[in-house]
N, C-alpha and C positions, 0 to 999 in steps of 0.2 A: 885314256880316261884318267889313269893315274897321274899323268903330268898335268892334266887340267885341274884336278882337285888340289894338287900340290902348288899350283900357281896362285898368285894373289887374286885371281879373278873368281875364286870360289864364293866369296861373299857376294859378289855381283850376281852370279848365277843363282844363288839361293834367294836373293832379293827378287830377281826377275821371275823365278819360279813361283814364289809366293804371290806376287802380283798377278801372274797368269791364273793361279787358282782362285784368287779373289774375283778377278774379272769374269771368269767362267761361272762362278757361283752367282754373281750379279746377273749375268745374262739368263741363267736358268730360272732364277727367281722372277725376273721380268717376264719371261715367257709364261710362267705359271700364273702370274697376276693377270696377264692379258687373257688367258683362257678362262680364269675365274670371272673376269669382267664380262665376258661374252655369254656366261651361263644365264638362263632365264631365272628371274626371281619371282616366286609366287607371292602375290600380295593378297591381303585380306580384302574381300569385296566391300565396297562402300555401301552404306545403308542410309535410308532417309531417317530423320529424327522422329517420324511418326511411328507410333507403336502399332502392333497388329490389333485389329478390332477384336473386342471381347464378344464371344458368342454367348447368347443367353442359354444355350443348351448345356454349357459347362457348369452352370449353377444348379445347386439343389434347392428345391422349394422349401420354404419354412412357413408353416402356417401358424399364425398368431391368433389366439382367441382371447378376447378381452374378458377379464375376470368380472364376475357379477359384483355389483356394489353391495355393501352391507346395508340391509334395510334399516330404516330408522326404528329405534326402540330396542335393537339388539346390542348386546355388549360385545366387545372384542373377544372376550373369553368364550363367547358362544360359537365363534367361528373356529373351524377345525385348524389344527396346527399344521405347519408346513410338512412335518414328518408324516402326519396322518394323510395328507393329501397326496404327497409324492413319494414318500419313502415306504419301505416295507416294514412290517411289524418286527421290532427287535425283541430280543429276549429280555429277561429281567434286568433292571437297571443295576449297574455295577457302581458301587460307591467308590469314590476316589480313595486311595490309601491315605491314612492319617500321616501328617508330617512327623518326621522324627524329632524327638526332643533335642533342642539345641544345647550342645555342651560347650561350656566356656573354654576357649583355647588355653593352652598352657603358656601363659605370658612369660613365666620364668624361663622355660626352655628357649623361647624365641629370644629373650634378652641375653641369655648366656651365650647363645650362638653369635649374636651381633656385637656384644660388648667386649672390650679388651681394656682392662685397668692398667694404665701405664705408670701411674704413680699416686701416692697418697700423702696428704698433709693433715693437719689437725682439723681444718675447717672445710675440707673438700677433697676431691680426687680428680685425677686426669683419666678420662675414659675416652678411648679412641682419639687421643691427642687433643682433647678439649677439656678445660677445667670446669667442674660443676661444684657448687657449694652445697653444704648440707641443707636439705629442705628445698633445693632448687629443682624445678621440673626439667627433665631431660627431653626436650622437644625433638631432638634428633632420633630418638628411639620410639616415637609415637606409633601406635598401631590402632586399628579400628576394633572396637569391641562388638559384642553381639547386637547391641541396640544401634550400632553405627556411631556411637559416641567414642571419641578418642580415649585411649588408655595410655597414660604417660608415666614412665618410671620416675621415681624420686629417690634421692639419697636420703635415707632415714637417719643413719648414724654412722660414725666412724670411731671405733674403739680398738686400741692396740693393733692397728694395722688391719682390722677386720671391718669391711664395709657392708652395711645392710641397705639393700635397695628394696623399695616397696613398689610392686606393679599390680595394680588392681587390688585384689584381696590377698595376693601372694607376696612372700618375701624371699629375697635371694641374698645369700651371704657370699662375699668374695674375700678371700684371704689374699694378702699382697703377693704370695707366692703362687696362687691359683684359686680355683673355685672350690667351695666346700658345700 
């Protein structure tokens, strides 16, 4: 055996051995496929497209009684209400709660959170990268008020690097170094 492996035929025997293993695996797989092919397959039974007849016994009877017509001369208010006819008597009526008074939002706080002053000149300011003149409406910062009307901030004045914004009835002051 030692001489066989040392000879140059070792590669040939290795190749022949691997081919033999592959051929054996092929034959075993083929035999398994033949056995699986011979197994019976359970098929679903075929059915007609006609549905099963509906039996009347499976329905519950519903009796409908026609309501009496309102006699002429009676008003609709004379007829009992639906609650009186079908519902049970309820306790005393509970009044709905009164709506809370609407408080105007703090536009100043919303504007301070949304706005960033980038630069200031004598006649306007750069806010969030866009230039607005004094007195110009800042449509980008529009919010809805209590009545549904838009509330838009306006640059009121610029003095010594201090910017005054008017929002609704409130005023906001920005210093070029920050908010005051």
